C-alpha positions, 0 to 999 in steps of 0.5 A: 500500500502507498504511504499516507500523506494526509490524515483526517482531521479530528474535528471539522472538515478536511485533512491535515498533512502528516508526512513530509510529502504532505507538508511539501505539497501543502506549502507548494500549493500555498506558494502557487496560490499566493503567486496567483493573487500577487500577479493579478494586480498586474493585469490591467483589464478589469474583466480578465483580472477576476477570471485569472484569479478564479481560474488560477486558484482553481488550477492550484487547489483542485489538484491539491484537493484530489491528491490530498484525498487520494493520499489520505489515511483512515 
């Protein structure tokens, strides 16, 4: 069986990292999400800026959630 990167939270919804791989993935996702938000003010067109933020955050957080779900333990 593959190694567990995340475990279920004791209270609330979601998972929490429990190995260095999980922490690395979490920090990487946070840095990429921050990059999307920091790049957004540079987009001059007011129509494209919110679309860029929404799609950029989705491109970071959806794969993160899928990986976290696949690598979680019981």
